[in-house]
FIKOL-871063 format. One record per residue (C-alpha): x, y, z. Coordinates in steps of 0.25 Angstrom, whole numbers, padded with zeros to 4 digits, always signed. Example, Ala and Ser with C-alpha at 12.3 -4.5 7.8 and 13.67 -1.06 7.14 Angstrom:
2
+0049-0018+0031/+0055-0004+0029/
# end
This chain:
122
-0106+0066-0118/-0121+0063-0125/-0124+0064-0111/-0121+0076-0109/-0127+0082-0121/-0141+0074-0119/-0140+0081-0103/-0137+0096-0109/-0150+0093-0117/-0156+0088-0106/-0154+0098-0098/-0167+0108-0095/-0176+0100-0104/-0182+0091-0093/-0192+0086-0104/-0185+0081-0115/-0184+0067-0109/-0199+0065-0106/-0203+0073-0118/-0195+0062-0127/-0198+0050-0120/-0213+0054-0123/-0217+0045-0134/-0227+0054-0143/-0222+0067-0137/-0212+0069-0144/-0197+0072-0141/-0198+0087-0137/-0201+0093-0124/-0209+0104-0122/-0208+0119-0126/-0199+0126-0114/-0194+0113-0108/-0180+0114-0115/-0171+0126-0115/-0174+0129-0100/-0160+0128-0095/-0152+0130-0106/-0144+0138-0097/-0140+0125-0087/-0135+0118-0101/-0127+0128-0105/-0121+0129-0090/-0120+0113-0093/-0112+0115-0106/-0102+0126-0101/-0101+0115-0088/-0098+0103-0099/-0089+0114-0106/-0080+0117-0093/-0078+0102-0087/-0073+0099-0103/-0065+0109-0102/-0060+0107-0087/-0058+0093-0089/-0052+0091-0104/-0048+0104-0111/-0042+0110-0099/-0032+0100-0095/-0027+0096-0110/-0025+0111-0112/-0015+0111-0099/-0010+0097-0102/-0006+0103-0115/+0002+0114-0110/+0010+0106-0100/+0014+0097-0113/+0020+0109-0120/+0026+0117-0109/+0034+0103-0107/+0037+0103-0124/+0040+0115-0123/+0050+0113-0109/+0058+0102-0116/+0074+0102-0119/+0084+0095-0126/+0088+0082-0116/+0075+0081-0109/+0070+0068-0108/+0054+0065-0114/+0044+0055-0117/+0037+0057-0128/+0021+0053-0130/+0026+0040-0138/+0034+0037-0125/+0049+0039-0131/+0058+0044-0119/+0069+0052-0123/+0077+0064-0123/+0077+0076-0131/+0088+0079-0140/+0083+0091-0149/+0071+0101-0148/+0066+0107-0162/+0054+0114-0164/+0042+0103-0163/+0051+0091-0163/+0061+0085-0152/+0071+0074-0155/+0072+0065-0144/+0082+0056-0140/+0077+0042-0136/+0091+0034-0136/+0105+0038-0139/+0103+0036-0156/+0090+0040-0155/+0081+0051-0157/+0068+0054-0161/+0061+0068-0165/+0047+0070-0159/+0037+0080-0158/+0038+0090-0147/+0022+0089-0143/+0025+0072-0144/+0034+0073-0130/+0026+0068-0119/+0034+0073-0108/+0049+0077-0102/+0055+0069-0092/+0064+0074-0081/+0078+0077-0086/+0087+0068-0079/
# end
């Protein structure tokens, strides 16, 4: 990430590395060298945000919508797998929780959001 910031700062400042490497002349380029290319820097920033949006944010939002839709479609008797890997059938559904029947005498109550996937009905 630091590379991108350095690249962004050096765009439009071709004299910056040469001026910084000269020992006795200080580290600032001459006036007028920097600042010519502010529009290209703005386009570069917008491009980075667009890439981040389409690679990270949008797929995450779509996955969240699919998971929410799956949670809303759960009914009693569905076979589910929790995010912890517990397999069972839904015995009861409450507002925020569901009871999963694991064995003949074993039921656990978990949050609806902890259901990882619903298996096909048999």
